[in-house]
C-alpha positions as a Python dict, from the first residue, in 0.01 Angstrom:
ca = {
    (1, 'M'): (0, 0, 0),
    (2, 'S'): (-284, -258, -67),
    (3, 'P'): (-255, -474, -379),
    (4, 'E'): (-455, -368, -696),
    (5, 'P'): (-770, -576, -746),
    (6, 'V'): (-755, -838, -1031),
    (7, 'D'): (-923, -763, -1340),
    (8, 'R'): (-1229, -1009, -1321),
    (9, 'R'): (-1300, -986, -1705),
    (10, 'R'): (-934, -1088, -1764),
    (11, 'V'): (-987, -1368, -1514),
    (12, 'R'): (-1280, -1511, -1693),
    (13, 'D'): (-1126, -1461, -2044),
    (14, 'L'): (-800, -1654, -1940),
    (15, 'T'): (-1016, -1927, -1776),
    (16, 'E'): (-1224, -1972, -2097),
    (17, 'R'): (-886, -2014, -2297),
    (18, 'E'): (-738, -2243, -2045),
    (19, 'E'): (-1063, -2464, -2028),
    (20, 'K'): (-1047, -2514, -2397),
    (21, 'R'): (-679, -2609, -2383),
    (22, 'L'): (-746, -2850, -2104),
    (23, 'A'): (-1036, -3018, -2293),
    (24, 'G'): (-811, -3073, -2589),
    (25, 'R'): (-536, -3236, -2370),
    (26, 'T'): (-755, -3462, -2176),
    (27, 'R'): (-1000, -3607, -2445),
    (28, 'E'): (-918, -3961, -2331),
    (29, 'S'): (-1029, -3876, -1981),
    (30, 'G'): (-1351, -3752, -2126),
    (31, 'E'): (-1404, -4081, -2314),
    (32, 'M'): (-1321, -4269, -1993),
    (33, 'Y'): (-1570, -4067, -1807),
    (34, 'R'): (-1852, -4162, -2041),
    (35, 'R'): (-1763, -4522, -2001),
    (36, 'A'): (-1723, -4493, -1626),
    (37, 'R'): (-2059, -4342, -1564),
    (38, 'S'): (-2234, -4646, -1678),
    (39, 'A'): (-2081, -4839, -1381),
    (40, 'L'): (-1946, -4597, -1124),
    (41, 'S'): (-2185, -4362, -972),
    (42, 'G'): (-2098, -4014, -1104),
    (43, 'G'): (-1790, -4196, -1294),
    (44, 'V'): (-1570, -4173, -977),
    (45, 'A'): (-1490, -4387, -666),
    (46, 'S'): (-1531, -4082, -429),
    (47, 'S'): (-1733, -3761, -447),
    (48, 'Y'): (-1405, -3582, -382),
    (49, 'Q'): (-1287, -3702, -728),
    (50, 'V'): (-1562, -3519, -919),
    (51, 'R'): (-1439, -3247, -1158),
    (52, 'E'): (-1620, -3067, -1427),
    (53, 'P'): (-1643, -3128, -1710),
    (54, 'W'): (-1486, -3474, -1632),
    (55, 'P'): (-1245, -3614, -1387),
    (56, 'I'): (-873, -3666, -1485),
    (57, 'Y'): (-818, -4044, -1498),
    (58, 'F'): (-442, -4173, -1432),
    (59, 'T'): (-238, -4438, -1539),
    (60, 'G'): (66, -4436, -1319),
    (61, 'G'): (324, -4231, -1133),
    (62, 'S'): (680, -4261, -1039),
    (63, 'G'): (868, -4046, -777),
    (64, 'P'): (736, -3683, -814),
    (65, 'R'): (550, -3734, -1142),
    (66, 'V'): (215, -3879, -1253),
    (67, 'R'): (64, -3968, -1596),
    (68, 'D'): (-282, -3937, -1703),
    (69, 'V'): (-474, -4151, -1961),
    (70, 'S'): (-403, -3896, -2232),
    (71, 'G'): (-24, -3938, -2180),
    (72, 'N'): (32, -3609, -2001),
    (73, 'E'): (315, -3631, -1764),
    (74, 'M'): (310, -3382, -1470),
    (75, 'W'): (486, -3296, -1149),
    (76, 'D'): (265, -3418, -877),
    (77, 'F'): (170, -3152, -605),
    (78, 'H'): (-159, -3313, -521),
    (79, 'N'): (1, -3637, -396),
    (80, 'G'): (-319, -3830, -320),
    (81, 'F'): (-475, -3559, -94),
    (82, 'G'): (-128, -3551, 73),
    (83, 'S'): (-88, -3928, 128),
    (84, 'M'): (221, -3960, -102),
    (85, 'I'): (501, -3766, 68),
    (86, 'Q'): (738, -4061, 11),
    (87, 'G'): (675, -4030, -379),
    (88, 'H'): (508, -4269, -608),
    (89, 'A'): (643, -4636, -636),
    (90, 'H'): (924, -4579, -383),
    (91, 'P'): (1166, -4868, -405),
    (92, 'A'): (1190, -4925, -28),
    (93, 'I'): (814, -4948, 14),
    (94, 'G'): (802, -5156, -299),
    (95, 'R'): (1046, -5410, -163),
    (96, 'A'): (859, -5433, 173),
    (97, 'I'): (532, -5501, 0),
    (98, 'A'): (684, -5763, -225),
    (99, 'E'): (857, -5940, 53),
    (100, 'R'): (534, -5936, 259),
    (101, 'Y'): (324, -6058, -42),
    (102, 'G'): (501, -6385, -56),
    (103, 'L'): (434, -6459, 305),
    (104, 'G'): (72, -6380, 306),
    (105, 'T'): (-132, -6064, 295),
    (106, 'H'): (-405, -6122, 537),
    (107, 'F'): (-467, -6321, 847),
    (108, 'A'): (-697, -6105, 1071),
    (109, 'A'): (-428, -6166, 1333),
    (110, 'P'): (-132, -5940, 1451),
    (111, 'T'): (215, -5961, 1297),
    (112, 'E'): (547, -5830, 1409),
    (113, 'D'): (524, -5524, 1158),
    (114, 'A'): (223, -5410, 1351),
    (115, 'V'): (430, -5395, 1677),
    (116, 'I'): (721, -5228, 1513),
    (117, 'V'): (505, -4957, 1353),
    (118, 'A'): (322, -4895, 1701),
    (119, 'E'): (655, -4866, 1864),
    (120, 'E'): (783, -4614, 1612),
    (121, 'L'): (461, -4410, 1637),
    (122, 'R'): (486, -4406, 2019),
    (123, 'R'): (833, -4275, 1998),
    (124, 'R'): (730, -4003, 1741),
    (125, 'W'): (415, -3873, 1917),
    (126, 'G'): (488, -3961, 2286),
    (127, 'L'): (159, -4152, 2316),
    (128, 'P'): (199, -4494, 2462),
    (129, 'Q'): (-102, -4695, 2320),
    (130, 'W'): (-196, -4740, 1959),
    (131, 'R'): (-459, -4925, 1744),
    (132, 'Y'): (-514, -4950, 1369),
    (133, 'T'): (-782, -4854, 1133),
    (134, 'N'): (-808, -4870, 752),
    (135, 'S'): (-884, -4481, 682),
    (136, 'G'): (-885, -4143, 840),
    (137, 'S'): (-1252, -4148, 880),
    (138, 'E'): (-1231, -4482, 1061),
    (139, 'A'): (-969, -4338, 1293),
    (140, 'T'): (-1156, -4025, 1390),
    (141, 'M'): (-1484, -4228, 1426),
    (142, 'D'): (-1324, -4469, 1678),
    (143, 'A'): (-1130, -4192, 1861),
    (144, 'I'): (-1464, -4006, 1913),
    (145, 'R'): (-1619, -4338, 2056),
    (146, 'I'): (-1321, -4387, 2272),
    (147, 'A'): (-1349, -4035, 2422),
    (148, 'R'): (-1730, -4096, 2487),
    (149, 'A'): (-1669, -4421, 2660),
    (150, 'H'): (-1393, -4267, 2870),
    (151, 'T'): (-1589, -3964, 2975),
    (152, 'G'): (-1949, -4103, 2960),
    (153, 'R'): (-2072, -3805, 2767),
    (154, 'D'): (-2219, -3770, 2431),
    (155, 'T'): (-2145, -3405, 2303),
    (156, 'V'): (-1863, -3360, 2045),
    (157, 'L'): (-1695, -3019, 1996),
    (158, 'K'): (-1519, -2941, 1665),
    (159, 'V'): (-1389, -2650, 1470),
    (160, 'F'): (-1637, -2488, 1227),
    (161, 'G'): (-1491, -2554, 876),
    (162, 'G'): (-1274, -2837, 995),
    (163, 'Y'): (-1300, -3171, 813),
    (164, 'H'): (-1261, -3502, 1008),
    (165, 'G'): (-1381, -3771, 772),
    (166, 'H'): (-1715, -3893, 634),
    (167, 'H'): (-1893, -4034, 936),
    (168, 'D'): (-2213, -3865, 1059),
    (169, 'T'): (-2094, -3718, 1364),
    (170, 'V'): (-1820, -3508, 1205),
    (171, 'M'): (-2010, -3420, 889),
    (172, 'V'): (-2133, -3113, 1050),
    (173, 'S'): (-2034, -2747, 1021),
    (174, 'I'): (-1765, -2817, 759),
    (175, 'A'): (-1800, -2574, 466),
    (176, 'G'): (-2030, -2422, 213),
    (177, 'D'): (-2178, -2098, 139),
    (178, 'H'): (-2293, -2015, 478),
    (179, 'D'): (-2336, -1639, 521),
    (180, 'D'): (-2479, -1662, 856),
    (181, 'I'): (-2312, -1908, 1088),
    (182, 'G'): (-2376, -1733, 1429),
    (183, 'T'): (-2158, -1562, 1658),
    (184, 'P'): (-1825, -1703, 1766),
    (185, 'D'): (-1944, -1849, 2085),
    (186, 'R'): (-2281, -1958, 1953),
    (187, 'L'): (-2192, -2102, 1595),
    (188, 'A'): (-2453, -2319, 1428),
    (189, 'S'): (-2448, -2696, 1364),
    (190, 'L'): (-2509, -2761, 1011),
    (191, 'P'): (-2525, -3095, 818),
    (192, 'Y'): (-2281, -3128, 544),
    (193, 'G'): (-2476, -3287, 265),
    (194, 'A'): (-2794, -3527, 283),
    (195, 'G'): (-2843, -3822, 499),
    (196, 'I'): (-2727, -3706, 840),
    (197, 'P'): (-2977, -3730, 1120),
    (198, 'P'): (-3076, -3416, 1296),
    (199, 'A'): (-3032, -3589, 1622),
    (200, 'T'): (-2665, -3646, 1516),
    (201, 'V'): (-2631, -3297, 1411),
    (202, 'D'): (-2744, -3161, 1745),
    (203, 'L'): (-2479, -3368, 1931),
    (204, 'T'): (-2203, -3195, 1749),
    (205, 'V'): (-2110, -2823, 1850),
    (206, 'A'): (-1885, -2605, 1631),
    (207, 'V'): (-1651, -2348, 1772),
    (208, 'P'): (-1409, -2108, 1580),
    (209, 'Y'): (-1039, -2204, 1523),
    (210, 'N'): (-788, -1965, 1680),
    (211, 'D'): (-1030, -1833, 1927),
    (212, 'A'): (-979, -2008, 2263),
    (213, 'Q'): (-1202, -1754, 2459),
    (214, 'A'): (-1504, -1818, 2245),
    (215, 'T'): (-1444, -2193, 2274),
    (216, 'E'): (-1443, -2176, 2654),
    (217, 'R'): (-1758, -1954, 2661),
    (218, 'R'): (-1926, -2228, 2446),
    (219, 'I'): (-1794, -2497, 2681),
    (220, 'E'): (-1927, -2323, 2987),
    (221, 'R'): (-2268, -2276, 2838),
    (222, 'L'): (-2272, -2648, 2755),
    (223, 'V'): (-2178, -2740, 3104),
    (224, 'V'): (-2466, -2538, 3238),
    (225, 'E'): (-2697, -2718, 2991),
    (226, 'G'): (-2568, -3062, 3116),
    (227, 'R'): (-2397, -3124, 2771),
    (228, 'T'): (-2032, -3101, 2892),
    (229, 'P'): (-1833, -3236, 2571),
    (230, 'A'): (-1686, -3569, 2565),
    (231, 'C'): (-1406, -3446, 2337),
    (232, 'F'): (-1281, -3154, 2118),
    (233, 'I'): (-1159, -3285, 1785),
    (234, 'L'): (-949, -3039, 1581),
    (235, 'E'): (-651, -3035, 1342),
    (236, 'P'): (-358, -2849, 1476),
    (237, 'V'): (-323, -2699, 1132),
    (238, 'V'): (-650, -2671, 973),
    (239, 'M'): (-619, -2802, 615),
    (240, 'N'): (-984, -2759, 493),
    (241, 'M'): (-969, -2388, 452),
    (242, 'R'): (-637, -2384, 265),
    (243, 'V'): (-364, -2411, 529),
    (244, 'V'): (-442, -2220, 833),
    (245, 'L'): (-173, -2207, 1116),
    (246, 'P'): (-249, -2182, 1484),
    (247, 'L'): (-200, -1845, 1628),
    (248, 'D'): (52, -1817, 1913),
    (249, 'G'): (-71, -1970, 2224),
    (250, 'Y'): (-400, -2099, 2081),
    (251, 'L'): (-315, -2474, 2100),
    (252, 'E'): (-166, -2429, 2453),
    (253, 'A'): (-484, -2251, 2558),
    (254, 'V'): (-700, -2532, 2422),
    (255, 'R'): (-497, -2795, 2599),
    (256, 'D'): (-543, -2606, 2927),
    (257, 'I'): (-924, -2559, 2863),
    (258, 'T'): (-994, -2929, 2778),
    (259, 'R'): (-790, -3042, 3058),
    (260, 'R'): (-962, -2823, 3326),
    (261, 'H'): (-1305, -2930, 3192),
    (262, 'G'): (-1214, -3306, 3167),
    (263, 'I'): (-1266, -3298, 2796),
    (264, 'V'): (-1063, -3535, 2594),
    (265, 'L'): (-852, -3339, 2335),
    (266, 'I'): (-827, -3510, 1999),
    (267, 'F'): (-566, -3401, 1738),
    (268, 'D'): (-684, -3507, 1408),
    (269, 'E'): (-343, -3562, 1233),
    (270, 'V'): (-467, -3750, 929),
    (271, 'K'): (-346, -3456, 708),
    (272, 'T'): (-84, -3311, 934),
    (273, 'G'): (69, -3634, 1071),
    (274, 'L'): (412, -3722, 908),
    (275, 'C'): (377, -3418, 675),
    (276, 'V'): (430, -3121, 876),
    (277, 'A'): (701, -3294, 1091),
    (278, 'A'): (817, -3644, 1181),
    (279, 'G'): (576, -3648, 1479),
    (280, 'G'): (316, -3409, 1307),
    (281, 'G'): (158, -3109, 1468),
    (282, 'T'): (218, -3266, 1810),
    (283, 'E'): (585, -3250, 1762),
    (284, 'R'): (591, -2923, 1569),
    (285, 'F'): (392, -2723, 1831),
    (286, 'G'): (493, -2916, 2137),
    (287, 'V'): (138, -2957, 2256),
    (288, 'R'): (28, -3324, 2339),
    (289, 'P'): (-334, -3427, 2298),
    (290, 'D'): (-508, -3723, 2480),
    (291, 'L'): (-573, -3899, 2150),
    (292, 'V'): (-421, -3858, 1802),
    (293, 'T'): (-562, -3986, 1471),
    (294, 'L'): (-340, -4064, 1166),
    (295, 'A'): (-394, -4188, 798),
    (296, 'K'): (-298, -4077, 454),
    (297, 'A'): (91, -4046, 468),
    (298, 'L'): (109, -4331, 707),
    (299, 'G'): (50, -4616, 485),
    (300, 'G'): (295, -4539, 211),
    (301, 'G'): (18, -4563, -44),
    (302, 'L'): (-183, -4826, 100),
    (303, 'P'): (-497, -4770, 302),
    (304, 'M'): (-424, -4756, 674),
    (305, 'G'): (-498, -4535, 980),
    (306, 'A'): (-398, -4526, 1336),
    (307, 'I'): (-525, -4393, 1667),
    (308, 'G'): (-269, -4320, 1942),
    (309, 'G'): (-352, -4221, 2303),
    (310, 'S'): (-260, -4197, 2664),
    (311, 'D'): (-281, -4497, 2907),
    (312, 'E'): (-570, -4341, 3069),
    (313, 'V'): (-797, -4274, 2779),
    (314, 'M'): (-703, -4596, 2592),
    (315, 'S'): (-783, -4810, 2909),
    (316, 'V'): (-1150, -4829, 2773),
    (317, 'V'): (-991, -5013, 2464),
    (318, 'R'): (-751, -5218, 2659),
    (319, 'D'): (-1016, -5344, 2911),
    (320, 'G'): (-1266, -5431, 2635),
    (321, 'A'): (-1530, -5161, 2717),
    (322, 'V'): (-1492, -5019, 2366),
    (323, 'Y'): (-1485, -5257, 2066),
    (324, 'Q'): (-1237, -5095, 1852),
    (325, 'V'): (-1255, -5355, 1575),
    (326, 'G'): (-1201, -5399, 1188),
    (327, 'T'): (-1110, -5700, 994),
    (328, 'Y'): (-836, -5547, 803),
    (329, 'N'): (-698, -5340, 1098),
    (330, 'G'): (-324, -5387, 1108),
    (331, 'N'): (-328, -5573, 773),
    (332, 'P'): (19, -5724, 715),
    (333, 'L'): (72, -5557, 383),
    (334, 'G'): (-33, -5221, 507),
    (335, 'T'): (187, -5245, 823),
    (336, 'A'): (477, -5363, 612),
    (337, 'A'): (449, -5062, 399),
    (338, 'A'): (415, -4827, 704),
    (339, 'R'): (728, -4996, 851),
    (340, 'A'): (937, -4929, 546),
    (341, 'N'): (781, -4573, 525),
    (342, 'L'): (859, -4481, 870),
    (343, 'L'): (1197, -4627, 922),
    (344, 'D'): (1355, -4613, 569),
    (345, 'V'): (1181, -4325, 386),
    (346, 'L'): (1047, -4059, 633),
    (347, 'T'): (1393, -4006, 801),
    (348, 'P'): (1542, -3691, 959),
    (349, 'E'): (1727, -3626, 633),
    (350, 'A'): (1403, -3642, 442),
    (351, 'Y'): (1241, -3383, 674),
    (352, 'T'): (1550, -3149, 625),
    (353, 'H'): (1499, -3194, 245),
    (354, 'L'): (1122, -3109, 274),
    (355, 'E'): (1182, -2807, 469),
    (356, 'R'): (1444, -2683, 228),
    (357, 'I'): (1258, -2721, -89),
    (358, 'N'): (915, -2591, 77),
    (359, 'Q'): (1112, -2284, 172),
    (360, 'R'): (1237, -2244, -189),
    (361, 'L'): (880, -2275, -317),
    (362, 'T'): (727, -2040, -67),
    (363, 'D'): (984, -1783, -141),
    (364, 'A'): (924, -1805, -499),
    (365, 'C'): (563, -1765, -470),
    (366, 'D'): (616, -1465, -241),
    (367, 'D'): (835, -1323, -509),
    (368, 'V'): (554, -1359, -763),
    (369, 'I'): (299, -1207, -532),
    (370, 'A'): (514, -918, -458),
    (371, 'K'): (631, -870, -825),
    (372, 'Y'): (268, -851, -969),
    (373, 'G'): (94, -702, -670),
    (374, 'L'): (-154, -973, -620),
    (375, 'P'): (-396, -989, -320),
    (376, 'A'): (-245, -1316, -190),
    (377, 'Y'): (8, -1467, 52),
    (378, 'T'): (181, -1795, 107),
    (379, 'V'): (198, -2049, 391),
    (380, 'G'): (444, -2324, 401),
    (381, 'I'): (506, -2582, 676),
    (382, 'G'): (680, -2922, 651),
    (383, 'A'): (556, -3095, 305),
    (384, 'K'): (239, -2862, 298),
    (385, 'G'): (171, -2526, 174),
    (386, 'C'): (-46, -2302, -42),
    (387, 'V'): (-106, -1965, -207),
    (388, 'T'): (-407, -1817, -63),
    (389, 'F'): (-588, -1553, -265),
    (390, 'A'): (-684, -1315, 9),
    (391, 'P'): (-573, -974, 102),
    (392, 'A'): (-555, -1066, 484),
    (393, 'P'): (-449, -1382, 653),
    (394, 'V'): (-720, -1636, 690),
    (395, 'T'): (-744, -1740, 1061),
    (396, 'D'): (-1095, -1919, 1085),
    (397, 'F'): (-1399, -2018, 878),
    (398, 'A'): (-1542, -1651, 867),
    (399, 'S'): (-1234, -1498, 734),
    (400, 'F'): (-1186, -1796, 489),
    (401, 'H'): (-1543, -1747, 372),
    (402, 'R'): (-1503, -1372, 340),
    (403, 'H'): (-1206, -1396, 121),
    (404, 'R'): (-1288, -1707, -100),
    (405, 'D'): (-1216, -1645, -469),
    (406, 'P'): (-1321, -1947, -658),
    (407, 'E'): (-1255, -1765, -996),
    (408, 'L'): (-896, -1698, -939),
    (409, 'S'): (-858, -2051, -767),
    (410, 'R'): (-1002, -2223, -1076),
    (411, 'L'): (-775, -2041, -1315),
    (412, 'F'): (-481, -2130, -1083),
    (413, 'W'): (-545, -2503, -1129),
    (414, 'L'): (-596, -2475, -1492),
    (415, 'Y'): (-280, -2288, -1557),
    (416, 'H'): (-75, -2537, -1356),
    (417, 'F'): (-246, -2858, -1516),
    (418, 'N'): (-191, -2709, -1865),
    (419, 'R'): (179, -2648, -1785),
    (420, 'G'): (254, -3001, -1648),
    (421, 'V'): (193, -2924, -1277),
    (422, 'Y'): (-89, -3129, -1122),
    (423, 'T'): (-238, -2970, -809),
    (424, 'T'): (-557, -3076, -616),
    (425, 'P'): (-868, -3025, -798),
    (426, 'N'): (-1108, -2792, -613),
    (427, 'R'): (-804, -2717, -372),
    (428, 'D'): (-617, -2574, -662),
    (429, 'Q'): (-328, -2378, -488),
    (430, 'E'): (-247, -2605, -221),
    (431, 'W'): (47, -2837, -241),
    (432, 'T'): (197, -3146, -84),
    (433, 'L'): (561, -3213, -170),
    (434, 'S'): (718, -3556, -145),
    (435, 'V'): (1084, -3655, -62),
    (436, 'T'): (1140, -3717, -425),
    (437, 'H'): (1055, -3356, -529),
    (438, 'D'): (1371, -3127, -614),
    (439, 'E'): (1452, -2789, -717),
    (440, 'Q'): (1335, -2843, -1073),
    (441, 'A'): (991, -2958, -951),
    (442, 'V'): (914, -2657, -723),
    (443, 'D'): (1054, -2418, -976),
    (444, 'A'): (811, -2549, -1239),
    (445, 'Y'): (536, -2485, -1007),
    (446, 'A'): (642, -2125, -938),
    (447, 'A'): (698, -2065, -1313),
    (448, 'A'): (345, -2156, -1381),
    (449, 'F'): (224, -1925, -1111),
    (450, 'E'): (427, -1637, -1252),
    (451, 'E'): (301, -1687, -1600),
    (452, 'M'): (-44, -1675, -1471),
    (453, 'A'): (29, -1358, -1276),
    (454, 'A'): (205, -1194, -1575),
    (455, 'E'): (-97, -1264, -1789),
    (456, 'L'): (-334, -1127, -1528),
    (457, 'R'): (-147, -804, -1514),
    (458, 'S'): (-103, -769, -1885),
}
């Protein structure tokens, strides 16, 4: 039997109540916002930090908790867009940073920690050659350049709805209210915001996630047009449409298709890497790409990214054909933090813990959904998960767009914040756990969800 629809008037009434409560609890953030707008464009350091009526400004965090400028202490399920799976101010990472600081923090020259981190990434991902960047956007930008140099081609293939950073090539066909995006094997290339040249947009071709047949048909058409792609960049688990898992056989099919057409397969593991398994989606699903990009959770709270690849594809870096450069690449402070993060924090025992508490949380959310007959379902994998308000599973952008429920999502975020649980603004029902989260933390998340569900059905 299908779940009963949610009363929209009830959603709006509860949202109005919770908005007023939030405004009363975050007045100091409102004051900070008024000050910040005079110096920071929009009052924030990144457009992804914007929140109406004002952003929430923070003062600190420890383990699984964070504090805002109003003194609200909350369980952190946002975790810096998934970067902080080691928890805030982890002592092992703090010691590594403190020890490194006294020895110097920047030389624009390699240190031993850069070698140690690369060796550990090689072990986890099974890709022999590595380079560093300072962010996920830099990592995907450089990976695409490497793929273009290796193949001598220009066209880039990506998933419609997938996000791969903020450089022009991949700011195409990401998200938005697109009611007509084309057919699965003829999806449109659409710029994501202003300032992206049409010529760049035309070089990027979108295909649907979880549809290998449509992807191959599009590739075959591009071959006929003389536009064989240099690469296909995708997240093994799409994280920009809530959490969307690959269907059985999809990643294997993509690996086969790209290999047959001589297309470099790039797994963008900026979000999945170190979060869904010790070796990311590559380990979890047993499919090895030609290149992988990492960032977020890698640096233990410091800005750091990496690119790993096969000997063949990375040869264009090794022989100097591609200038993969950056003054702060492999920064000693960042690599010291990453070394401690990989060797001392994100251990096999840590991943066992993450799987256990994630299962506890998804089970609890499933119980709430069943008890109150909500049109929703949960997804949990590694440290990641979400409640998706949809009557059927989301598998690609079309199904994500069809089932989007911004009203219910907004209420979910408000309910949790007002009850001491911080989730990602504008991605309200997603979560990232840390190794410091425990039963008390995940039970608090589930309790806030149940309170909301009970009031919706009352």
